[in-house]
Backbone bond lengths (Angstrom), bond angles and torsions (degrees), N, CA, C in turn:
res aa  C-N    CA-C-N  psi(-1)  N-CA   C-N-CA  omega(-1)  CA-C   N-CA-C  phi
1 M - - - 1.467 - - 1.527 110.81 -
2 N 1.343 115.47 -44.67 1.462 119.32 179.43 1.525 111.08 -62.30
3 K 1.360 115.40 -36.55 1.464 119.09 179.84 1.533 110.52 -65.76
4 V 1.345 115.51 -39.64 1.464 119.71 179.14 1.521 110.30 -63.28
5 M 1.345 116.17 -45.20 1.462 120.22 179.69 1.525 110.99 -64.39
6 A 1.327 116.63 -38.52 1.464 120.15 178.30 1.522 110.70 -64.48
7 D 1.345 115.74 -39.65 1.467 119.51 178.05 1.523 110.76 -64.23
8 K 1.328 117.23 -40.34 1.461 120.69 178.64 1.524 111.28 -63.43
9 K 1.342 115.77 -41.51 1.464 119.31 178.60 1.526 110.65 -64.15
10 A 1.327 116.17 -41.31 1.465 119.83 179.38 1.526 110.73 -63.63
11 I 1.331 115.36 -41.43 1.470 119.56 178.48 1.522 110.57 -61.75
12 M 1.338 115.86 -43.29 1.464 119.82 179.94 1.522 111.42 -64.30
13 I 1.324 116.40 -41.01 1.467 120.18 -178.99 1.523 110.86 -62.52
14 F 1.329 116.37 -41.73 1.465 119.83 -176.74 1.530 112.71 -78.04
15 T 1.324 116.95 -29.83 1.474 119.21 -176.97 1.524 112.96 -91.36
16 L 1.342 117.73 -20.57 1.458 119.97 -176.23 1.528 113.22 -59.22
17 P 1.340 119.99 -45.07 1.476 118.39 178.35 1.529 112.77 -58.83
18 C 1.325 116.33 -40.07 1.473 119.74 178.67 1.522 111.01 -65.45
19 L 1.334 116.31 -40.86 1.460 119.87 179.80 1.527 111.13 -65.23
20 I 1.326 116.21 -40.94 1.469 119.70 178.31 1.525 110.31 -64.13
21 F 1.330 116.22 -45.29 1.469 120.33 179.44 1.527 110.67 -61.82
22 F 1.334 116.35 -43.94 1.468 120.42 178.78 1.520 110.78 -62.60
23 G 1.345 116.13 -40.85 1.458 119.55 178.88 1.518 112.14 -61.56
24 L 1.331 116.28 -41.42 1.469 119.69 178.74 1.521 111.29 -65.10
25 I 1.332 115.86 -43.60 1.464 120.40 -177.72 1.525 111.15 -68.93
26 A 1.336 117.27 -41.09 1.463 121.00 -172.24 1.523 113.18 -87.83
27 F 1.326 117.28 -42.47 1.459 119.71 -169.54 1.526 114.02 -98.82
28 Y 1.319 118.07 -26.64 1.461 118.99 179.44 1.527 111.90 -62.67
29 P 1.336 120.19 -45.48 1.472 119.03 176.30 1.524 113.12 -60.94
30 V 1.332 116.65 -35.69 1.470 119.64 177.40 1.523 110.17 -64.14
31 F 1.334 115.77 -45.35 1.465 120.69 178.89 1.522 110.63 -60.05
32 Q 1.325 117.02 -45.12 1.460 121.44 179.85 1.531 111.69 -64.28
33 T 1.321 116.77 -37.16 1.467 120.61 178.91 1.518 110.93 -65.08
34 V 1.334 116.23 -43.23 1.468 119.97 178.64 1.525 110.32 -62.51
35 I 1.323 117.69 -44.39 1.464 121.35 178.91 1.527 110.85 -62.41
36 M 1.336 116.53 -44.86 1.465 120.90 -177.70 1.526 112.15 -64.76
37 S 1.337 117.46 -24.94 1.465 119.80 -178.43 1.528 112.41 -66.22
38 F 1.325 117.52 -13.80 1.467 121.16 178.58 1.532 112.05 -96.85
39 F 1.333 116.51 8.90 1.463 120.48 -178.24 1.525 110.45 -123.54
40 D 1.323 114.58 159.61 1.464 122.19 170.85 1.525 106.91 -110.44
41 W 1.341 116.64 121.16 1.467 120.41 -174.61 1.513 109.63 -152.62
42 D 1.323 116.64 134.81 1.464 121.34 178.98 1.520 112.64 -104.21
43 G 1.323 116.93 7.16 1.453 121.07 178.88 1.512 114.17 91.33
44 L 1.332 117.91 -10.90 1.465 121.54 -177.22 1.519 112.14 -121.89
45 T 1.320 116.56 -48.86 1.459 120.52 -177.04 1.524 110.66 -83.22
46 T 1.331 115.38 179.65 1.460 120.79 179.89 1.528 110.75 -70.45
47 K 1.318 115.37 141.76 1.460 120.26 177.67 1.524 110.01 -66.43
48 T 1.335 115.87 141.71 1.463 121.75 178.02 1.519 109.18 -120.13
49 F 1.333 116.25 122.58 1.463 119.97 179.15 1.526 109.16 -71.79
50 T 1.333 116.31 127.24 1.469 121.10 -177.99 1.517 113.08 -120.18
51 G 1.321 117.99 2.25 1.458 120.12 -179.90 1.521 111.43 64.62
52 L 1.326 115.39 -129.27 1.465 121.02 -178.17 1.522 112.92 -91.56
53 A 1.321 116.99 11.29 1.473 120.02 -176.09 1.525 111.74 -60.04
54 N 1.334 116.97 -39.64 1.466 119.40 179.38 1.523 111.77 -64.31
55 Y 1.327 116.48 -38.04 1.466 119.77 -179.92 1.525 111.14 -70.46
56 I 1.330 116.61 -39.27 1.470 119.94 176.68 1.527 110.08 -62.86
57 K 1.323 115.57 -44.14 1.466 120.25 178.35 1.525 111.19 -62.84
58 L 1.334 115.99 -37.94 1.464 120.26 -178.81 1.524 111.03 -62.03
59 F 1.334 116.58 -46.20 1.463 119.74 -177.57 1.525 112.54 -73.41
60 Q 1.315 117.24 -12.36 1.462 121.06 174.99 1.524 112.32 -98.57
61 D 1.318 116.64 -0.31 1.464 122.11 -174.95 1.529 109.91 -88.27
62 R 1.327 116.90 121.72 1.464 121.22 179.51 1.528 111.22 -63.14
63 I 1.338 116.45 -35.79 1.462 120.13 -179.81 1.524 110.53 -64.36
64 F 1.336 117.36 -35.88 1.460 120.20 178.37 1.516 110.93 -61.73
65 W 1.320 117.53 -44.86 1.464 119.98 -177.85 1.521 111.36 -70.24
66 T 1.331 117.18 -33.14 1.466 119.82 173.10 1.526 110.21 -63.81
67 S 1.329 116.34 -44.81 1.464 121.19 178.82 1.525 111.02 -64.84
68 F 1.318 116.32 -39.63 1.468 122.33 178.82 1.527 110.09 -60.38
69 R 1.330 116.14 -48.35 1.468 120.94 179.79 1.523 111.03 -63.48
70 N 1.330 116.18 -44.46 1.462 119.88 -179.07 1.522 111.83 -63.10
71 S 1.329 117.12 -37.57 1.463 120.29 179.94 1.519 110.95 -62.49
72 F 1.330 117.10 -42.92 1.463 120.58 177.76 1.525 111.07 -68.76
73 L 1.324 116.56 -36.46 1.461 120.10 178.92 1.522 110.90 -64.03
74 V 1.323 116.68 -45.35 1.464 120.60 177.77 1.526 110.43 -62.60
75 A 1.328 117.13 -42.68 1.466 120.47 178.57 1.525 110.77 -59.98
76 G 1.335 117.09 -40.51 1.462 120.57 177.94 1.518 112.35 -63.09
77 V 1.331 116.69 -42.42 1.468 120.57 178.06 1.529 110.56 -63.60
78 L 1.320 117.15 -40.98 1.465 120.69 179.75 1.523 111.04 -65.50
79 I 1.323 117.34 -37.60 1.466 120.11 177.66 1.523 110.16 -61.99
80 V 1.336 116.51 -44.34 1.468 120.70 -178.27 1.524 111.12 -63.99
81 F 1.331 117.14 -49.99 1.461 120.29 -173.12 1.524 112.69 -81.93
82 E 1.326 117.64 -39.82 1.459 119.56 -174.61 1.525 112.32 -84.17
83 V 1.326 117.34 -45.99 1.467 120.15 -174.03 1.526 111.43 -89.79
84 I 1.333 116.83 -55.83 1.467 119.48 -176.07 1.526 110.96 -67.61
85 L 1.340 117.11 -51.56 1.463 119.47 179.05 1.524 111.23 -66.11
86 G 1.332 117.27 -37.85 1.458 120.22 177.37 1.521 112.23 -62.00
87 T 1.337 116.55 -39.26 1.467 120.74 177.15 1.523 110.81 -66.93
88 F 1.334 116.41 -43.14 1.468 120.21 179.32 1.528 111.01 -61.07
89 L 1.328 117.04 -44.90 1.462 120.36 178.91 1.527 111.28 -64.18
90 T 1.322 116.43 -35.13 1.466 119.98 176.60 1.518 110.96 -61.26
91 L 1.329 116.15 -47.63 1.464 120.36 -179.30 1.525 111.17 -63.98
92 V 1.327 116.54 -37.05 1.466 120.07 179.20 1.525 110.92 -69.17
93 L 1.319 116.85 -46.53 1.465 120.77 -174.61 1.524 113.33 -77.37
94 M 1.324 117.68 -7.20 1.464 119.56 172.96 1.526 111.69 -74.47
95 D 1.325 116.22 -15.29 1.462 121.05 177.05 1.532 108.89 -75.03
96 K 1.312 117.14 112.69 1.462 121.62 -175.56 1.524 112.91 -69.65
97 R 1.332 116.89 -10.21 1.469 119.05 178.40 1.521 112.06 -76.62
98 I 1.333 117.06 -15.66 1.463 120.39 -178.45 1.523 109.65 -75.10
99 Q 1.323 115.06 130.60 1.457 120.76 179.92 1.536 110.45 -78.17
100 C 1.309 115.87 155.79 1.475 123.16 174.28 1.525 112.89 59.33
101 R 1.319 117.73 34.52 1.466 119.59 -179.26 1.528 111.44 -62.82
102 K 1.327 117.15 -41.74 1.465 120.05 -179.64 1.526 111.19 -63.83
103 F 1.332 116.04 -40.10 1.462 119.76 179.24 1.524 110.76 -63.67
104 I 1.331 117.17 -42.68 1.466 121.08 -179.69 1.524 110.42 -64.68
105 R 1.337 116.92 -43.46 1.466 120.16 179.30 1.525 110.75 -61.89
106 S 1.308 116.82 -44.15 1.469 120.48 179.69 1.521 111.13 -64.60
107 S 1.330 116.37 -40.63 1.465 120.62 -179.40 1.521 111.28 -63.16
108 L 1.324 116.51 -38.27 1.462 119.96 179.99 1.525 111.87 -66.09
109 F 1.329 116.62 -29.10 1.469 119.47 -175.89 1.526 112.88 -89.36
110 I 1.316 118.40 -15.13 1.469 120.99 -176.79 1.528 112.62 -55.95
111 P 1.351 120.55 -46.18 1.474 119.32 -179.10 1.522 113.81 -59.33
112 V 1.334 117.21 -26.85 1.463 120.64 -177.46 1.525 111.08 -64.05
113 V 1.325 117.17 -35.57 1.465 120.46 -175.40 1.527 111.94 -85.06
114 L 1.331 117.75 -5.87 1.459 120.67 176.60 1.522 109.97 -82.25
115 S 1.309 117.07 149.92 1.462 120.30 176.94 1.523 109.73 -73.17
116 V 1.322 115.53 155.54 1.465 120.48 179.75 1.523 110.46 -60.57
117 T 1.322 116.70 -37.01 1.467 120.54 -179.76 1.522 111.48 -61.83
118 V 1.327 116.57 -44.38 1.466 120.76 179.27 1.523 110.67 -63.93
119 V 1.323 116.47 -44.55 1.468 120.71 -179.36 1.524 110.88 -61.83
120 C 1.317 116.73 -45.14 1.467 120.07 -178.79 1.524 111.58 -67.52
121 Q 1.321 117.48 -37.34 1.466 120.48 176.57 1.522 110.59 -64.79
122 L 1.322 116.27 -40.69 1.462 121.31 177.98 1.523 111.30 -60.14
123 W 1.327 116.15 -49.20 1.458 119.78 -177.52 1.523 112.03 -73.77
124 S 1.310 118.32 -28.04 1.470 120.19 174.09 1.522 110.50 -61.98
125 S 1.327 115.83 -38.82 1.465 119.98 177.74 1.525 111.06 -70.22
126 I 1.326 116.41 -43.05 1.468 120.16 -179.42 1.525 111.22 -64.11
127 L 1.330 116.79 -35.57 1.467 121.98 -175.42 1.520 113.22 -93.42
128 N 1.326 117.54 3.46 1.463 120.18 178.99 1.528 110.07 -56.47
129 P 1.340 118.57 127.54 1.473 120.29 -174.87 1.521 114.10 -66.10
130 E 1.336 118.12 -23.02 1.468 120.93 -176.73 1.530 112.10 -95.37
131 I 1.325 116.73 -50.14 1.468 120.19 -174.14 1.522 112.39 -118.67
132 G 1.331 117.73 7.14 1.456 121.34 -177.90 1.518 112.66 -67.66
133 L 1.328 115.66 148.89 1.459 121.90 -176.23 1.525 112.30 -61.42
134 I 1.325 117.64 -41.70 1.461 120.18 -174.89 1.521 111.34 -64.69
135 N 1.319 117.66 -49.79 1.465 120.15 178.69 1.523 111.74 -64.44
136 Q 1.332 117.59 -33.36 1.459 120.90 177.48 1.525 111.00 -65.42
137 I 1.322 116.73 -39.88 1.469 120.62 177.94 1.525 110.39 -64.69
138 F 1.336 116.85 -46.31 1.465 119.89 178.35 1.525 111.18 -60.06
139 S 1.321 116.20 -41.13 1.460 120.42 179.90 1.525 111.15 -65.08
140 A 1.338 117.17 -42.05 1.465 120.95 -179.91 1.524 111.64 -65.40
141 L 1.330 116.82 -32.26 1.461 120.93 179.26 1.523 112.69 -84.75
142 G 1.330 116.25 -3.34 1.456 120.00 -179.79 1.515 113.60 74.98
143 L 1.321 116.86 21.97 1.463 121.50 -179.01 1.522 109.84 -96.69
144 D 1.308 115.62 138.08 1.465 120.73 -177.70 1.528 110.44 -93.02
145 F 1.337 115.90 54.49 1.461 121.02 -178.19 1.526 112.24 -109.65
146 Q 1.339 117.17 9.14 1.459 119.05 -178.76 1.523 110.23 -61.03
147 Q 1.328 114.98 137.83 1.460 120.90 -176.10 1.527 110.26 -134.50
148 Q 1.318 114.62 155.44 1.466 120.94 163.48 1.531 105.38 -86.65
149 W 1.325 115.53 79.91 1.457 121.06 -164.89 1.530 113.55 -56.99
150 L 1.304 117.76 -37.01 1.465 121.18 -177.05 1.520 112.91 -104.22
151 S 1.330 117.04 2.06 1.464 120.89 -179.17 1.516 112.80 -115.81
152 D 1.317 117.37 -10.90 1.461 121.91 178.34 1.528 108.53 -87.02
153 K 1.318 116.85 119.97 1.468 120.12 -174.93 1.521 112.99 -65.32
154 H 1.343 117.58 -20.31 1.459 120.35 179.79 1.527 112.32 -86.09
155 V 1.313 117.49 -17.33 1.463 121.78 -174.31 1.524 112.29 -112.19
156 A 1.334 117.06 -30.49 1.467 121.41 -169.36 1.525 112.94 -57.23
157 I 1.325 118.42 -43.05 1.461 120.48 -176.97 1.520 110.87 -65.30
158 L 1.345 117.18 -35.83 1.462 120.31 177.79 1.524 110.77 -68.45
159 V 1.329 116.51 -37.05 1.465 120.56 178.16 1.527 110.50 -65.26
160 V 1.322 116.69 -44.73 1.469 120.65 178.73 1.526 110.15 -60.79
161 A 1.326 116.85 -43.34 1.466 120.80 178.93 1.527 110.92 -63.56
162 F 1.329 116.24 -40.56 1.469 119.67 179.73 1.523 111.41 -64.23
163 V 1.330 117.32 -42.26 1.470 120.65 179.28 1.525 110.12 -60.57
164 N 1.321 117.13 -42.62 1.463 120.95 177.28 1.525 110.56 -62.24
165 A 1.337 116.64 -45.04 1.462 120.82 -179.59 1.524 111.25 -64.98
166 W 1.331 116.87 -39.61 1.467 120.88 179.60 1.525 111.03 -61.09
167 Q 1.322 116.27 -38.84 1.462 119.09 -177.81 1.521 112.46 -72.09
168 Y 1.322 117.78 -38.44 1.466 119.66 -170.33 1.524 114.48 -107.42
169 M 1.334 118.13 2.06 1.453 119.31 177.48 1.523 111.14 -61.55
170 G 1.341 116.78 -37.08 1.458 120.25 179.90 1.516 112.91 -61.75
171 Y 1.327 116.45 -33.22 1.471 120.71 178.52 1.528 110.49 -65.46
172 Q 1.336 115.73 -47.19 1.460 119.79 178.31 1.527 110.59 -65.76
173 F 1.326 116.13 -38.53 1.467 120.30 179.85 1.525 111.06 -59.98
174 V 1.324 117.09 -43.68 1.466 120.67 -179.39 1.527 110.49 -62.09
175 I 1.332 117.23 -40.77 1.470 120.76 178.81 1.526 110.56 -62.21
176 I 1.336 116.03 -48.71 1.468 120.32 -177.68 1.525 110.65 -67.26
177 Y 1.324 116.38 -42.53 1.470 120.79 -178.47 1.530 110.91 -63.83
178 S 1.323 116.84 -41.45 1.468 120.51 179.06 1.523 110.88 -64.50
179 A 1.332 116.50 -41.64 1.466 119.90 178.73 1.520 111.02 -64.98
180 A 1.331 116.88 -39.97 1.467 120.22 -179.65 1.524 111.27 -65.38
181 N 1.325 116.69 -37.59 1.464 119.84 -179.31 1.520 112.61 -76.64
182 S 1.333 117.14 -11.83 1.467 120.06 176.92 1.528 112.20 -88.93
183 I 1.334 117.53 -4.37 1.467 121.08 177.58 1.529 108.69 -69.41
184 P 1.332 118.43 131.02 1.470 120.23 179.67 1.528 111.59 -56.20
185 T 1.314 116.29 133.79 1.468 120.46 -178.43 1.527 112.13 -68.21
186 D 1.337 117.47 -16.58 1.466 119.95 -179.81 1.523 111.23 -59.37
187 Y 1.342 116.63 -40.85 1.461 119.84 -179.63 1.528 111.06 -64.26
188 I 1.322 115.79 -42.68 1.460 120.18 -178.00 1.524 110.52 -67.67
189 E 1.332 116.87 -43.59 1.459 120.35 179.79 1.522 111.36 -65.57
190 A 1.342 117.18 -37.55 1.465 120.32 178.48 1.525 111.09 -64.27
191 S 1.332 117.35 -39.74 1.466 119.92 179.18 1.521 111.12 -65.88
192 R 1.323 117.07 -36.34 1.462 119.65 178.94 1.525 111.14 -70.18
193 I 1.331 116.33 -36.35 1.467 119.77 176.27 1.524 110.34 -62.88
194 D 1.345 116.32 -35.63 1.467 120.74 178.61 1.523 112.80 -76.06
195 G 1.322 117.48 -1.35 1.458 120.71 175.72 1.512 115.27 95.46
196 A 1.318 118.64 11.54 1.467 120.83 -179.79 1.526 109.98 -73.70
197 T 1.329 115.38 141.47 1.458 120.12 174.46 1.528 109.16 -75.13
198 R 1.340 115.24 171.47 1.468 118.74 -178.56 1.516 111.32 -62.20
199 W 1.338 117.28 -41.62 1.457 119.77 -178.15 1.526 112.04 -75.00
200 Q 1.338 117.06 -28.34 1.468 119.05 172.38 1.528 110.33 -67.11
201 T 1.320 116.27 -38.87 1.470 120.19 175.90 1.521 110.73 -63.18
202 N 1.328 115.48 -41.61 1.463 119.19 178.28 1.526 111.66 -61.23
203 F 1.339 115.63 -44.68 1.461 120.40 -172.87 1.530 112.47 -76.22
204 Y 1.325 117.43 -38.58 1.466 120.26 -173.12 1.531 113.97 -99.87
205 I 1.323 117.30 -16.83 1.466 119.93 -178.38 1.528 111.46 -113.75
206 I 1.323 116.38 -57.05 1.463 120.24 -171.55 1.523 111.99 -72.62
207 L 1.335 117.53 -50.74 1.469 119.80 -177.00 1.528 112.84 -60.11
208 P 1.354 119.72 -45.45 1.475 117.96 177.37 1.529 113.07 -59.86
209 M 1.334 116.84 -33.04 1.462 119.32 -179.45 1.525 112.40 -80.18
210 L 1.333 116.26 -8.47 1.464 120.82 175.99 1.526 112.11 -97.08
211 R 1.337 117.19 7.04 1.463 119.77 -172.03 1.531 112.33 -56.64
212 D 1.314 117.92 -48.66 1.468 120.33 -178.01 1.529 111.48 -63.33
213 T 1.323 116.02 -39.46 1.467 119.58 177.77 1.517 110.96 -65.42
214 L 1.330 116.80 -44.43 1.463 120.64 -179.87 1.525 111.12 -65.11
215 R 1.322 116.84 -33.73 1.464 119.67 176.86 1.527 110.30 -62.81
216 N 1.319 116.53 -45.22 1.465 119.32 177.68 1.523 111.57 -63.76
217 C 1.325 116.91 -39.85 1.465 120.37 179.27 1.524 111.00 -65.66
218 L 1.329 117.29 -37.70 1.467 120.49 175.93 1.522 110.71 -62.31
219 I 1.326 116.14 -42.45 1.467 120.03 178.79 1.527 110.24 -63.27
220 F 1.331 116.97 -43.58 1.472 120.21 177.64 1.521 111.07 -60.10
221 A 1.338 116.66 -42.96 1.464 120.70 -177.12 1.525 111.35 -67.32
222 V 1.329 116.81 -45.58 1.465 120.49 -177.13 1.526 110.90 -67.13
223 T 1.319 117.00 -49.69 1.468 119.13 -179.90 1.530 111.00 -66.93
224 G 1.327 117.01 -33.13 1.458 119.74 175.35 1.516 112.02 -64.97
225 G 1.344 116.01 -38.42 1.461 119.72 176.55 1.514 112.33 -66.30
226 F 1.320 116.63 -38.99 1.465 120.19 178.92 1.528 111.59 -67.67
227 N 1.330 116.49 -32.28 1.468 120.50 -174.17 1.524 113.72 -98.31
228 I 1.314 118.46 12.41 1.459 120.61 -178.54 1.530 110.23 -64.05
229 Y 1.317 115.02 132.30 1.466 120.12 178.74 1.529 112.35 -143.71
230 S 1.320 116.84 -50.48 1.465 120.94 -170.85 1.521 112.10 -58.19
231 Q 1.341 116.73 -44.98 1.464 119.70 -178.35 1.524 111.45 -63.43
232 M 1.331 116.88 -37.50 1.466 119.72 179.05 1.525 111.15 -68.25
233 Q 1.308 116.00 -39.01 1.460 119.81 179.91 1.524 111.23 -67.25
234 L 1.324 116.76 -40.96 1.460 120.64 -174.46 1.525 113.29 -83.28
235 L 1.337 117.58 -30.03 1.465 120.24 -175.82 1.524 113.21 -93.80
236 T 1.331 117.28 -42.74 1.472 119.58 -171.07 1.518 114.14 -130.19
237 Q 1.331 118.73 -12.16 1.469 122.31 -173.90 1.533 111.15 53.61
238 G 1.330 115.83 33.73 1.460 120.72 179.25 1.509 114.23 84.51
239 G 1.322 118.03 -8.31 1.459 121.95 -175.69 1.517 113.09 -89.91
240 P 1.329 115.63 -178.20 1.478 126.70 -2.24 1.526 111.51 -68.31
241 G 1.306 116.22 134.20 1.466 120.62 -174.18 1.513 109.61 66.75
242 T 1.323 115.49 -118.96 1.466 121.44 176.11 1.526 110.74 -117.58
243 A 1.334 117.09 21.54 1.466 121.55 -171.02 1.519 113.37 -65.33
244 T 1.332 118.03 -26.76 1.465 120.11 -178.91 1.525 112.23 -116.51
245 Y 1.305 116.51 28.38 1.465 119.76 173.60 1.530 109.47 -71.67
246 S 1.320 115.81 139.88 1.460 122.31 166.39 1.520 107.39 -115.64
247 L 1.318 116.82 172.03 1.464 119.13 179.30 1.529 110.85 -63.81
248 T 1.331 116.70 -34.59 1.462 119.38 177.17 1.520 111.09 -66.53
249 Y 1.333 116.41 -43.00 1.464 120.22 179.62 1.523 110.22 -66.17
250 M 1.324 116.68 -39.87 1.461 120.76 178.37 1.527 110.66 -63.73
251 T 1.333 116.44 -41.19 1.464 120.81 178.44 1.524 110.99 -61.26
252 F 1.324 116.63 -47.01 1.468 120.90 179.29 1.527 110.57 -61.53
253 R 1.325 116.45 -44.87 1.465 120.45 -178.17 1.528 111.11 -63.21
254 S 1.330 116.52 -44.56 1.463 119.85 -178.11 1.524 111.59 -64.73
255 A 1.328 116.32 -42.55 1.463 120.16 -173.66 1.523 112.63 -79.82
256 F 1.329 117.71 -44.55 1.464 119.93 -168.29 1.525 114.25 -106.79
257 K 1.317 118.13 -17.21 1.464 119.88 175.93 1.525 111.56 -101.33
258 L 1.336 116.22 -45.61 1.463 120.50 179.35 1.522 112.20 -89.87
259 R 1.342 117.19 -9.13 1.467 123.30 179.40 1.526 111.91 58.53
260 K 1.318 116.10 37.06 1.462 121.91 173.27 1.527 107.11 -106.60
261 Y 1.326 115.26 79.99 1.457 119.59 -172.03 1.525 112.32 -67.25
262 G 1.313 117.07 -37.58 1.457 119.84 178.41 1.515 111.70 -63.65
263 Y 1.327 116.22 -44.34 1.462 120.82 179.91 1.530 110.54 -68.06
264 G 1.332 116.36 -37.36 1.458 119.72 175.96 1.517 111.78 -63.09
265 C 1.333 117.09 -39.37 1.468 120.87 177.00 1.520 111.22 -66.00
266 T 1.331 117.14 -35.29 1.462 120.80 176.72 1.518 110.32 -62.07
267 S 1.327 116.09 -44.15 1.464 120.49 176.59 1.523 111.25 -62.89
268 A 1.330 116.74 -38.81 1.466 120.88 179.09 1.525 111.28 -65.90
269 V 1.326 117.21 -38.80 1.469 120.77 177.85 1.523 110.27 -63.78
270 S 1.332 116.97 -42.38 1.467 120.04 178.41 1.525 110.63 -62.81
271 L 1.327 117.04 -38.03 1.462 121.06 177.10 1.521 110.89 -64.54
272 M 1.323 116.96 -43.09 1.458 121.04 178.81 1.526 110.98 -61.96
273 L 1.331 117.03 -43.26 1.464 120.70 179.43 1.524 111.33 -65.08
274 M 1.337 116.84 -37.66 1.462 120.32 176.31 1.522 111.07 -61.68
275 C 1.327 116.65 -43.80 1.462 120.53 179.65 1.526 111.04 -63.88
276 L 1.328 116.97 -45.75 1.466 120.63 -179.86 1.522 111.30 -63.73
277 A 1.340 116.87 -42.31 1.465 120.63 179.23 1.526 110.88 -64.34
278 S 1.319 116.79 -41.00 1.466 120.51 -179.82 1.525 110.86 -65.29
279 I 1.328 116.79 -42.11 1.462 120.22 177.77 1.522 110.51 -61.91
280 A 1.333 116.88 -42.46 1.467 120.98 179.61 1.523 110.93 -63.46
281 V 1.335 117.26 -42.93 1.469 121.07 -179.40 1.526 110.67 -65.05
282 I 1.333 117.12 -44.68 1.466 120.37 179.70 1.524 110.57 -61.79
283 N 1.333 117.39 -45.16 1.466 120.51 178.47 1.518 111.41 -62.39
284 M 1.329 116.97 -40.75 1.462 120.86 -179.25 1.523 111.07 -65.25
285 L 1.337 116.84 -45.88 1.463 120.64 -178.39 1.522 111.54 -66.03
286 M 1.319 117.12 -43.20 1.464 120.00 -179.19 1.524 111.33 -68.86
287 S 1.331 117.27 -36.65 1.466 120.62 178.55 1.519 110.86 -69.03
288 K 1.336 116.75 -39.94 1.466 120.78 179.69 1.521 110.64 -64.76
289 K 1.332 116.65 -40.81 1.460 120.66 178.71 1.521 110.65 -64.08
290 K 1.339 116.61 -37.69 1.461 120.77 179.35 1.521 110.83 -66.89
291 E 1.338 117.26 -38.78 1.461 120.82 179.30 1.524 111.22 -66.98
292 N 1.333 117.02 -36.70 1.465 120.78 -179.58 1.517 111.97 -66.45
293 E 1.323 115.89 -26.56 1.456 119.51 177.82 1.522 110.18 -84.88
């Protein structure tokens, strides 16, 4: 018993400096952001305490609600392409009868290792309304689907979300695929002996055992959608107008372009609360579903 307690003390002594350092790095900026959200400051003059004025202004700001809607829209697109499609591809590629499985897996992961700048430049060329590949294909097929893909306010946000999903779907796929391949084969073989089809095995054996992995992937997708910035900056610069603003883009614009640091911090706090609330909801729903089973 004394040896166990001594080991615990030694562990605490060695890990405490790291924990303190991590706390300063991770939580001090959050604390400062929350405090700054109650002030009006342009970075040069004296800070002015405004109480809840920034929050009242935020909820009355049309740009905030546009950014709020866009953030959820992007998160929804990421869930569909990264989690749902990634899970479907995992179930398909687990079938050893499929040819070129290694090639397909490698191809899915290639966009992940590319820089965001390269990916956005690639898709900017593909989506160019005059010489872009997509409009050229539609024109050659005689289809009247040509679009100003990055200039149409009704389409641009979906395009930005798709580009983000295209780049990072391979990352989510690798996580799900690795988890699926770590499932003991005894369960799968037993289900086949009992007469289950491949898709019944997928639905009743594999998917339930992937619940924890899928929960983490959902959290990655939702928080990634809320925090999207680079693709918006490189593809649309938030335009046309404010049609492709996200909360992250709005925060950056308020703080570093308009020099309203207090208001930018208010937007950042709202983004943080959205992420925390979404994580809590996902954990609650997945845990409740597990208990019901």
